[in-house]
DRENDO-1510 file (C-alpha; in Angstrom, 1 decimal, always signed):
<recs>
REC; n; res; u; v; w
REC; 1; UNK; +39.6; +96.9; +50.2 .
REC; 2; UNK; +42.3; +99.6; +49.6 .
REC; 3; UNK; +45.8; +98.6; +48.5 .
REC; 4; UNK; +48.5; +100.8; +50.0 .
REC; 5; UNK; +51.2; +101.0; +47.3 .
REC; 6; UNK; +54.7; +102.1; +48.3 .
REC; 7; UNK; +55.1; +105.9; +48.2 .
REC; 8; UNK; +56.1; +107.3; +44.8 .
REC; 9; UNK; +59.6; +108.8; +44.7 .
REC; 10; UNK; +62.8; +109.3; +42.9 .
REC; 11; UNK; +66.4; +108.2; +43.3 .
REC; 12; UNK; +68.3; +111.5; +43.6 .
REC; 13; UNK; +72.0; +111.6; +42.7 .
REC; 14; UNK; +74.1; +114.3; +44.3 .
REC; 15; UNK; +77.7; +115.3; +43.5 .
REC; 16; UNK; +80.1; +115.9; +46.3 .
REC; 17; UNK; +79.7; +119.6; +45.9 .
REC; 18; UNK; +75.9; +119.5; +46.0 .
REC; 19; UNK; +75.9; +117.3; +49.1 .
REC; 20; UNK; +78.4; +119.6; +50.8 .
REC; 21; UNK; +76.4; +122.7; +49.9 .
REC; 22; UNK; +73.1; +121.2; +51.2 .
REC; 23; UNK; +74.5; +119.8; +54.4 .
REC; 24; UNK; +76.7; +122.7; +55.4 .
REC; 25; UNK; +75.5; +125.9; +53.6 .
REC; 26; UNK; +71.7; +125.8; +53.8 .
REC; 27; UNK; +69.1; +126.6; +56.4 .
REC; 28; UNK; +65.9; +126.3; +54.4 .
REC; 29; UNK; +66.1; +122.6; +53.6 .
REC; 30; UNK; +64.1; +120.5; +56.1 .
REC; 31; UNK; +66.2; +118.6; +58.6 .
REC; 32; UNK; +64.6; +115.2; +57.8 .
REC; 33; UNK; +65.8; +115.5; +54.2 .
REC; 34; UNK; +69.3; +116.5; +55.3 .
REC; 35; UNK; +69.4; +113.4; +57.5 .
REC; 36; UNK; +68.6; +111.2; +54.6 .
REC; 37; UNK; +71.3; +112.8; +52.4 .
REC; 38; UNK; +73.8; +112.6; +55.2 .
REC; 39; UNK; +73.1; +108.9; +55.8 .
REC; 40; UNK; +73.2; +107.9; +52.1 .
REC; 41; UNK; +76.3; +105.8; +51.3 .
REC; 42; UNK; +79.1; +107.1; +49.0 .
REC; 43; UNK; +79.2; +105.8; +45.5 .
REC; 44; UNK; +82.3; +107.1; +43.8 .
REC; 45; UNK; +82.3; +110.9; +44.0 .
REC; 46; UNK; +78.7; +111.3; +45.1 .
REC; 47; UNK; +75.7; +109.8; +46.8 .
REC; 48; UNK; +72.3; +108.5; +45.7 .
REC; 49; UNK; +69.4; +108.9; +48.0 .
REC; 50; UNK; +65.7; +107.8; +47.6 .
REC; 51; UNK; +63.3; +110.7; +48.3 .
REC; 52; UNK; +59.5; +110.7; +48.2 .
REC; 53; UNK; +57.8; +113.2; +46.0 .
REC; 54; UNK; +56.8; +115.2; +49.1 .
REC; 55; UNK; +60.5; +115.3; +50.0 .
REC; 56; UNK; +61.4; +116.5; +46.5 .
REC; 57; UNK; +58.8; +119.2; +46.7 .
REC; 58; UNK; +60.1; +120.4; +50.0 .
REC; 59; UNK; +63.7; +120.2; +48.8 .
REC; 60; UNK; +62.7; +122.3; +45.7 .
REC; 61; UNK; +61.3; +125.0; +48.0 .
REC; 62; UNK; +64.4; +125.0; +50.2 .
REC; 63; UNK; +66.9; +125.1; +47.3 .
REC; 64; UNK; +64.9; +127.9; +45.6 .
REC; 65; UNK; +65.1; +130.0; +48.7 .
REC; 66; UNK; +68.8; +129.3; +49.2 .
REC; 67; UNK; +69.6; +130.1; +45.5 .
REC; 68; UNK; +67.9; +133.4; +45.7 .
REC; 69; UNK; +69.7; +134.4; +48.9 .
REC; 70; UNK; +73.2; +132.9; +48.0 .
REC; 71; UNK; +76.0; +135.3; +48.9 .
REC; 72; UNK; +78.5; +133.7; +46.5 .
REC; 73; UNK; +78.1; +133.2; +42.8 .
REC; 74; UNK; +79.6; +129.7; +42.9 .
REC; 75; UNK; +77.1; +128.6; +45.5 .
REC; 76; UNK; +74.3; +130.2; +43.6 .
REC; 77; UNK; +75.4; +128.3; +40.4 .
REC; 78; UNK; +75.5; +125.0; +42.3 .
REC; 79; UNK; +72.0; +125.5; +43.8 .
REC; 80; UNK; +70.5; +126.7; +40.5 .
REC; 81; UNK; +71.8; +123.7; +38.6 .
REC; 82; UNK; +70.4; +121.4; +41.4 .
REC; 83; UNK; +67.1; +123.2; +41.3 .
REC; 84; UNK; +66.7; +122.8; +37.5 .
REC; 85; UNK; +67.5; +119.0; +37.8 .
REC; 86; UNK; +65.1; +118.6; +40.8 .
REC; 87; UNK; +62.3; +120.5; +39.0 .
REC; 88; UNK; +62.7; +118.3; +35.9 .
REC; 89; UNK; +62.7; +115.1; +38.0 .
REC; 90; UNK; +59.6; +116.2; +39.9 .
REC; 91; UNK; +57.7; +117.1; +36.8 .
REC; 92; UNK; +58.6; +113.8; +35.1 .
REC; 93; UNK; +57.8; +111.8; +38.2 .
REC; 94; UNK; +54.3; +113.2; +38.7 .
REC; 95; UNK; +53.5; +113.3; +35.0 .
REC; 96; UNK; +55.1; +110.2; +33.5 .
REC; 97; UNK; +54.0; +106.7; +34.1 .
REC; 98; UNK; +57.1; +104.5; +34.2 .
REC; 99; UNK; +55.3; +101.7; +32.5 .
REC; 100; UNK; +54.8; +103.5; +29.2 .
REC; 101; UNK; +53.7; +107.1; +29.7 .
REC; 102; UNK; +50.1; +106.9; +28.5 .
REC; 103; UNK; +48.6; +105.8; +31.8 .
REC; 104; UNK; +48.1; +102.2; +30.6 .
REC; 105; UNK; +50.1; +99.4; +32.2 .
REC; 106; UNK; +52.0; +97.1; +30.0 .
REC; 107; UNK; +50.1; +93.9; +28.9 .
REC; 108; UNK; +52.4; +91.6; +30.9 .
REC; 109; UNK; +51.5; +93.5; +34.1 .
REC; 110; UNK; +47.8; +93.3; +33.3 .
REC; 111; UNK; +48.1; +89.5; +32.8 .
REC; 112; UNK; +50.1; +89.1; +36.0 .
REC; 113; UNK; +47.6; +91.1; +38.0 .
REC; 114; UNK; +44.8; +88.9; +36.7 .
REC; 115; UNK; +46.7; +85.8; +37.6 .
REC; 116; UNK; +47.6; +87.2; +41.0 .
REC; 117; UNK; +43.9; +88.0; +41.8 .
REC; 118; UNK; +42.9; +84.5; +40.8 .
REC; 119; UNK; +45.6; +82.7; +42.9 .
REC; 120; UNK; +45.4; +84.7; +46.1 .
REC; 121; UNK; +41.7; +85.2; +46.3 .
REC; 122; UNK; +40.6; +85.1; +49.8 .
REC; 123; UNK; +44.1; +85.9; +51.3 .
REC; 124; UNK; +44.4; +88.7; +53.8 .
REC; 125; UNK; +45.2; +92.2; +52.6 .
REC; 126; UNK; +48.8; +92.2; +53.8 .
REC; 127; UNK; +49.6; +89.2; +51.7 .
REC; 128; UNK; +47.9; +90.7; +48.7 .
REC; 129; UNK; +49.9; +94.0; +49.1 .
REC; 130; UNK; +53.1; +92.1; +49.3 .
REC; 131; UNK; +52.4; +89.9; +46.3 .
REC; 132; UNK; +51.3; +92.9; +44.3 .
REC; 133; UNK; +54.5; +94.8; +45.3 .
REC; 134; UNK; +56.6; +91.9; +44.2 .
REC; 135; UNK; +54.9; +91.6; +40.9 .
REC; 136; UNK; +55.3; +95.3; +40.1 .
REC; 137; UNK; +59.0; +95.1; +41.2 .
REC; 138; UNK; +59.6; +92.2; +38.9 .
REC; 139; UNK; +58.1; +94.0; +36.0 .
REC; 140; UNK; +60.1; +97.1; +36.7 .
REC; 141; UNK; +63.4; +95.1; +36.7 .
REC; 142; UNK; +62.7; +93.1; +33.5 .
REC; 143; UNK; +64.7; +94.3; +30.5 .
REC; 144; UNK; +62.5; +95.4; +27.6 .
REC; 145; UNK; +63.5; +95.4; +23.9 .
REC; 146; UNK; +61.5; +98.6; +23.4 .
REC; 147; UNK; +63.7; +100.3; +25.9 .
REC; 148; UNK; +66.9; +99.2; +24.3 .
REC; 149; UNK; +67.4; +96.3; +26.7 .
REC; 150; UNK; +66.9; +98.5; +29.8 .
REC; 151; UNK; +64.4; +97.6; +32.4 .
REC; 152; UNK; +61.8; +100.3; +33.3 .
REC; 153; UNK; +63.8; +100.9; +36.5 .
REC; 154; UNK; +67.0; +101.5; +34.6 .
REC; 155; UNK; +65.3; +103.8; +32.1 .
REC; 156; UNK; +63.7; +105.7; +34.9 .
REC; 157; UNK; +67.0; +106.1; +36.7 .
REC; 158; UNK; +68.7; +107.2; +33.4 .
REC; 159; UNK; +66.2; +110.0; +32.8 .
REC; 160; UNK; +66.0; +111.0; +36.4 .
REC; 161; UNK; +69.7; +111.3; +37.1 .
REC; 162; UNK; +71.4; +110.5; +33.8 .
REC; 163; UNK; +73.7; +113.5; +33.5 .
REC; 164; UNK; +77.4; +113.2; +33.5 .
REC; 165; UNK; +80.1; +112.7; +36.2 .
REC; 166; UNK; +80.0; +110.6; +39.3 .
REC; 167; UNK; +77.6; +109.4; +40.6 .
REC; 168; UNK; +75.5; +109.8; +37.4 .
REC; 169; UNK; +75.0; +107.0; +34.8 .
REC; 170; UNK; +76.8; +108.8; +31.9 .
REC; 171; UNK; +80.5; +109.4; +31.8 .
REC; 172; UNK; +82.2; +111.9; +29.5 .
REC; 173; UNK; +85.9; +111.6; +28.5 .
REC; 174; UNK; +87.5; +115.0; +29.3 .
REC; 175; UNK; +91.0; +114.1; +28.1 .
REC; 176; UNK; +90.4; +113.8; +24.4 .
REC; 177; UNK; +93.2; +115.2; +22.2 .
REC; 178; UNK; +93.1; +118.2; +19.8 .
REC; 179; UNK; +93.5; +115.7; +17.0 .
REC; 180; UNK; +90.3; +114.0; +18.0 .
REC; 181; UNK; +88.1; +117.1; +18.6 .
REC; 182; UNK; +89.8; +120.1; +17.1 .
REC; 183; UNK; +88.1; +119.9; +13.7 .
REC; 184; UNK; +84.5; +119.5; +15.1 .
REC; 185; UNK; +82.4; +122.4; +13.9 .
REC; 186; UNK; +81.3; +123.8; +17.3 .
REC; 187; UNK; +84.7; +123.6; +19.0 .
REC; 188; UNK; +86.5; +125.0; +15.9 .
REC; 189; UNK; +84.1; +128.0; +15.7 .
REC; 190; UNK; +84.2; +128.7; +19.4 .
REC; 191; UNK; +88.0; +128.7; +19.4 .
REC; 192; UNK; +88.2; +131.2; +16.4 .
REC; 193; UNK; +85.5; +133.3; +18.0 .
REC; 194; UNK; +87.3; +133.5; +21.4 .
REC; 195; UNK; +90.6; +134.2; +19.7 .
REC; 196; UNK; +89.0; +137.0; +17.7 .
REC; 197; UNK; +87.5; +138.5; +20.8 .
REC; 198; UNK; +90.9; +138.4; +22.4 .
REC; 199; UNK; +92.5; +139.9; +19.3 .
REC; 200; UNK; +90.0; +142.8; +19.3 .
REC; 201; UNK; +90.6; +143.3; +23.0 .
REC; 202; UNK; +86.8; +142.7; +23.3 .
REC; 203; UNK; +84.2; +142.3; +20.6 .
REC; 204; UNK; +82.2; +145.5; +20.3 .
REC; 205; UNK; +78.4; +145.3; +20.6 .
REC; 206; UNK; +75.4; +147.2; +19.3 .
REC; 207; UNK; +72.9; +149.1; +21.4 .
REC; 208; UNK; +70.8; +145.9; +21.4 .
REC; 209; UNK; +73.7; +143.8; +22.7 .
REC; 210; UNK; +74.6; +142.0; +19.4 .
REC; 211; UNK; +78.0; +141.9; +17.7 .
REC; 212; UNK; +78.7; +144.8; +15.5 .
REC; 213; UNK; +78.6; +144.4; +11.7 .
REC; 214; UNK; +82.4; +145.1; +11.5 .
REC; 215; UNK; +83.1; +142.2; +13.9 .
REC; 216; UNK; +80.6; +140.0; +12.1 .
REC; 217; UNK; +82.3; +140.8; +8.8 .
REC; 218; UNK; +85.7; +139.8; +10.3 .
REC; 219; UNK; +84.3; +136.5; +11.5 .
REC; 220; UNK; +82.7; +135.5; +8.2 .
REC; 221; UNK; +86.0; +134.3; +6.7 .
REC; 222; UNK; +87.1; +132.5; +9.9 .
REC; 223; UNK; +84.0; +130.4; +10.7 .
REC; 224; UNK; +83.4; +126.9; +9.6 .
REC; 225; UNK; +80.1; +127.1; +7.7 .
REC; 226; UNK; +78.2; +124.6; +5.5 .
REC; 227; UNK; +79.2; +124.6; +1.9 .
REC; 228; UNK; +77.6; +127.5; +0.0 .
REC; 229; UNK; +76.2; +129.1; +3.1 .
REC; 230; UNK; +78.4; +132.2; +3.1 .
REC; 231; UNK; +77.7; +132.9; -0.6 .
REC; 232; UNK; +73.9; +132.6; +0.1 .
REC; 233; UNK; +74.2; +135.0; +3.0 .
REC; 234; UNK; +75.9; +137.6; +0.8 .
REC; 235; UNK; +73.4; +137.2; -1.9 .
REC; 236; UNK; +70.4; +137.6; +0.4 .
REC; 237; UNK; +71.6; +140.3; +2.8 .
REC; 238; UNK; +72.6; +143.8; +1.7 .
REC; 239; UNK; +74.2; +144.3; +5.1 .
REC; 240; UNK; +75.1; +141.4; +7.4 .
REC; 241; UNK; +74.1; +141.4; +11.0 .
REC; 242; UNK; +74.8; +138.8; +13.7 .
REC; 243; UNK; +71.3; +137.5; +13.3 .
REC; 244; UNK; +72.0; +136.8; +9.6 .
REC; 245; UNK; +74.9; +134.4; +10.5 .
REC; 246; UNK; +73.1; +131.9; +12.7 .
REC; 247; UNK; +76.2; +129.8; +13.2 .
REC; 248; UNK; +78.0; +132.8; +14.7 .
REC; 249; UNK; +75.0; +133.8; +16.8 .
REC; 250; UNK; +74.7; +130.4; +18.4 .
REC; 251; UNK; +78.5; +130.3; +19.0 .
REC; 252; UNK; +78.2; +133.7; +20.8 .
REC; 253; UNK; +75.2; +132.6; +22.9 .
REC; 254; UNK; +76.8; +129.2; +23.8 .
REC; 255; UNK; +79.9; +131.1; +24.9 .
REC; 256; UNK; +77.8; +133.4; +27.1 .
REC; 257; UNK; +75.7; +130.6; +28.6 .
REC; 258; UNK; +78.9; +128.6; +29.3 .
REC; 259; UNK; +80.6; +131.7; +30.8 .
REC; 260; UNK; +83.4; +131.8; +28.2 .
REC; 261; UNK; +82.6; +135.4; +27.5 .
REC; 262; UNK; +81.0; +138.1; +29.5 .
REC; 263; UNK; +79.7; +141.7; +28.8 .
REC; 264; UNK; +81.9; +144.6; +30.0 .
REC; 265; UNK; +81.4; +148.2; +28.9 .
REC; 266; UNK; +79.6; +147.4; +25.7 .
REC; 267; UNK; +82.0; +144.7; +24.6 .
REC; 268; UNK; +82.2; +140.9; +25.0 .
REC; 269; UNK; +85.4; +139.9; +26.7 .
REC; 270; UNK; +86.7; +136.4; +27.2 .
REC; 271; UNK; +86.8; +135.1; +30.8 .
REC; 272; UNK; +89.7; +133.5; +32.7 .
REC; 273; UNK; +87.9; +130.2; +32.3 .
REC; 274; UNK; +88.0; +130.6; +28.5 .
REC; 275; UNK; +91.6; +131.6; +28.4 .
REC; 276; UNK; +92.5; +128.5; +30.3 .
REC; 277; UNK; +90.7; +126.3; +27.8 .
REC; 278; UNK; +92.0; +127.9; +24.6 .
REC; 279; UNK; +95.3; +126.0; +24.5 .
REC; 280; UNK; +95.4; +123.0; +22.2 .
REC; 281; UNK; +96.4; +120.7; +25.0 .
REC; 282; UNK; +93.1; +121.7; +26.8 .
REC; 283; UNK; +90.9; +120.9; +23.7 .
REC; 284; UNK; +89.3; +117.9; +25.5 .
REC; 285; UNK; +88.3; +120.1; +28.4 .
REC; 286; UNK; +86.8; +122.7; +26.1 .
REC; 287; UNK; +85.0; +120.1; +24.2 .
REC; 288; UNK; +83.6; +118.6; +27.4 .
REC; 289; UNK; +82.5; +122.1; +28.5 .
REC; 290; UNK; +80.7; +122.8; +25.2 .
REC; 291; UNK; +78.8; +119.5; +25.3 .
REC; 292; UNK; +77.7; +120.1; +28.9 .
REC; 293; UNK; +76.7; +123.7; +28.0 .
REC; 294; UNK; +74.8; +122.7; +24.9 .
REC; 295; UNK; +72.7; +119.9; +26.4 .
REC; 296; UNK; +72.4; +120.8; +30.1 .
REC; 297; UNK; +72.5; +124.6; +30.4 .
REC; 298; UNK; +71.5; +126.0; +27.0 .
REC; 299; UNK; +67.8; +125.9; +26.1 .
REC; 300; UNK; +67.7; +123.6; +23.0 .
REC; 301; UNK; +64.3; +124.9; +22.0 .
REC; 302; UNK; +66.1; +128.1; +20.9 .
REC; 303; UNK; +67.6; +126.1; +18.0 .
REC; 304; UNK; +64.2; +125.6; +16.2 .
REC; 305; UNK; +61.5; +127.8; +14.9 .
REC; 306; UNK; +59.1; +125.0; +15.5 .
REC; 307; UNK; +57.0; +124.4; +18.7 .
REC; 308; UNK; +58.8; +124.2; +22.0 .
REC; 309; UNK; +58.9; +120.7; +23.5 .
REC; 310; UNK; +60.8; +120.8; +26.8 .
REC; 311; UNK; +60.5; +117.1; +27.3 .
REC; 312; UNK; +63.0; +116.4; +24.6 .
REC; 313; UNK; +65.8; +118.1; +26.5 .
REC; 314; UNK; +64.6; +116.6; +29.8 .
REC; 315; UNK; +65.1; +113.1; +28.3 .
REC; 316; UNK; +68.4; +113.7; +26.6 .
REC; 317; UNK; +70.2; +111.0; +28.7 .
REC; 318; UNK; +67.9; +108.3; +27.4 .
REC; 319; UNK; +68.1; +109.6; +23.8 .
REC; 320; UNK; +71.9; +109.5; +24.0 .
REC; 321; UNK; +71.8; +105.9; +25.3 .
REC; 322; UNK; +69.6; +104.8; +22.4 .
REC; 323; UNK; +71.8; +106.6; +19.8 .
REC; 324; UNK; +74.8; +104.9; +21.4 .
REC; 325; UNK; +73.3; +101.6; +20.5 .
REC; 326; UNK; +73.3; +102.4; +16.7 .
REC; 327; UNK; +76.1; +100.5; +14.8 .
REC; 328; UNK; +78.9; +102.9; +14.0 .
REC; 329; UNK; +79.1; +104.0; +10.4 .
REC; 330; UNK; +75.6; +102.7; +9.4 .
REC; 331; UNK; +72.9; +105.0; +8.1 .
REC; 332; UNK; +69.6; +105.2; +9.9 .
REC; 333; UNK; +66.6; +107.1; +8.7 .
REC; 334; UNK; +64.9; +109.6; +10.9 .
REC; 335; UNK; +61.5; +107.9; +10.8 .
REC; 336; UNK; +62.9; +104.8; +12.4 .
REC; 337; UNK; +64.8; +106.8; +15.0 .
REC; 338; UNK; +61.9; +108.8; +16.3 .
REC; 339; UNK; +60.2; +105.9; +18.3 .
REC; 340; UNK; +63.6; +104.7; +19.4 .
REC; 341; UNK; +65.0; +107.9; +21.0 .
REC; 342; UNK; +61.8; +109.7; +22.1 .
REC; 343; UNK; +60.0; +108.3; +25.1 .
REC; 344; UNK; +56.2; +108.0; +24.9 .
REC; 345; UNK; +55.6; +111.1; +26.9 .
REC; 346; UNK; +57.7; +113.1; +24.4 .
REC; 347; UNK; +55.5; +111.8; +21.6 .
REC; 348; UNK; +52.4; +112.9; +23.6 .
REC; 349; UNK; +54.0; +116.3; +24.2 .
REC; 350; UNK; +54.7; +116.8; +20.4 .
REC; 351; UNK; +51.1; +115.6; +19.6 .
REC; 352; UNK; +49.7; +118.3; +21.9 .
REC; 353; UNK; +51.6; +121.2; +20.1 .
REC; 354; UNK; +51.3; +119.9; +16.5 .
REC; 355; UNK; +49.4; +117.3; +14.5 .
REC; 356; UNK; +51.8; +117.4; +11.6 .
REC; 357; UNK; +53.1; +113.9; +10.9 .
REC; 358; UNK; +56.7; +114.9; +10.2 .
REC; 359; UNK; +57.0; +117.2; +13.3 .
REC; 360; UNK; +58.8; +114.5; +15.5 .
REC; 361; UNK; +61.4; +114.1; +12.7 .
REC; 362; UNK; +62.0; +117.8; +12.4 .
REC; 363; UNK; +62.3; +118.2; +16.1 .
REC; 364; UNK; +64.7; +115.2; +16.3 .
REC; 365; UNK; +66.9; +116.9; +13.7 .
REC; 366; UNK; +66.8; +120.4; +15.1 .
REC; 367; UNK; +67.1; +119.7; +18.9 .
REC; 368; UNK; +69.2; +116.6; +19.0 .
REC; 369; UNK; +71.0; +115.5; +15.8 .
REC; 370; UNK; +72.2; +118.9; +14.6 .
REC; 371; UNK; +73.8; +119.7; +18.0 .
REC; 372; UNK; +75.4; +116.3; +18.0 .
REC; 373; UNK; +76.6; +116.8; +14.5 .
REC; 374; UNK; +78.2; +120.1; +15.4 .
REC; 375; UNK; +80.2; +118.2; +18.0 .
REC; 376; UNK; +81.3; +115.5; +15.5 .
REC; 377; UNK; +79.3; +112.7; +17.2 .
REC; 378; UNK; +77.0; +112.0; +14.4 .
REC; 379; UNK; +76.7; +112.9; +10.7 .
REC; 380; UNK; +73.4; +113.8; +9.0 .
REC; 381; UNK; +73.1; +112.5; +5.4 .
REC; 382; UNK; +70.4; +114.2; +3.3 .
REC; 383; UNK; +68.5; +111.9; +1.0 .
REC; 384; UNK; +65.8; +112.3; -1.7 .
REC; 385; UNK; +62.6; +114.2; -1.1 .
REC; 386; UNK; +59.4; +112.1; -0.4 .
REC; 387; UNK; +56.7; +113.6; -2.7 .
REC; 388; UNK; +54.2; +115.1; -2.0 .
REC; 389; UNK; +55.8; +115.9; +1.4 .
REC; 390; UNK; +58.3; +118.8; +1.7 .
REC; 391; UNK; +60.4; +116.9; +4.2 .
REC; 392; UNK; +63.6; +115.2; +3.4 .
REC; 393; UNK; +64.1; +111.5; +3.7 .
REC; 394; UNK; +67.1; +112.2; +5.9 .
REC; 395; UNK; +69.5; +109.7; +7.5 .
REC; 396; UNK; +72.1; +109.8; +10.2 .
REC; 397; UNK; +75.1; +107.8; +11.2 .
REC; 398; UNK; +76.9; +107.6; +14.5 .
REC; 399; UNK; +80.6; +108.4; +14.3 .
REC; 400; UNK; +83.5; +106.8; +16.2 .
REC; 401; UNK; +84.0; +109.9; +18.4 .
REC; 402; UNK; +80.7; +109.1; +20.1 .
REC; 403; UNK; +82.2; +106.0; +21.7 .
REC; 404; UNK; +85.5; +107.7; +22.5 .
REC; 405; UNK; +83.6; +110.5; +24.4 .
REC; 406; UNK; +80.5; +108.9; +25.9 .
REC; 407; UNK; +80.0; +105.8; +27.9 .
REC; 408; UNK; +77.1; +104.5; +30.0 .
REC; 409; UNK; +77.3; +102.9; +33.5 .
REC; 410; UNK; +73.8; +101.7; +34.2 .
</recs>
């Protein structure tokens, strides 16, 4: 007897702009998918529509074609953002088991299946299918402590469409004051960088496209750097290039990715968007934009010299949710955070690229906690070394700005 399970799929959240673009500005998206999107009920500023994996695959093909043939940059940007999200959702849906990620069902489901087989032995196939579907649905909706109190359904939804703004499950506060965010390292360094670019009437670049040594030298005294870092750079480097000042390099790259600067005639110049966000009363908007650029547009793997693990960035929404559960002001060691913020498939992905026992902790620090620290959302507290390991027994604490900026609607 073959049991026909419900088709696998994902709940796709679309913003108003994305919905509008798909319904009115595309020709390559199949009509049956457009009908589903059009019929989906409004939820706030967007819609959520259930699509099968076949639907998602067809939508990916259509969106890819539309993005490559878009006649307007804004439409291309909307389609490329949507394509990236769809691709991540599709990869996760076909490669990740919602019940744990290792292909093994949770023990409760195994026990339930055994009981089900015993109780309904001899029933017709339709009854068995319905009973099995109810059992799976009940398990998917049951809150689990290992998921921070989320049910598998909620965790799946968070990772699949957990980015910010309606109708997504994460909300970011865009109206924070300069007093709240002005001293965070990333925002402070971005502001002084953009102001310097404006003052120079464009930052000159080398033949390879980096900032010139003269401009780098000017920025050294303006940047917010870790204690002793500037002195160390000057001791180690006879001449100081952009690549020697990693903080400045990342600021410049983030500004490029976030379209706050652009290249024109061998100089970086600030954009109209950047000029509108430089005023102190727009600090909250700039902070929001930098957070979005860092975690959704910028490739976080660029921040580490370790192995690339794309799954970490793909599951940022879930990681943020779990960090948001940490008590404010209390220190938590990295070792205990790793199983909390990394889903099982991320552990598997790390295990494929490295067998080093401390690798998950280093990646947690480089790809998640350091970016959050640069935004003033957490603080990393270094502790003593753990002989004979070379790693630090490092801890982190969540700061009050986290709750002021991020909230979850699941």
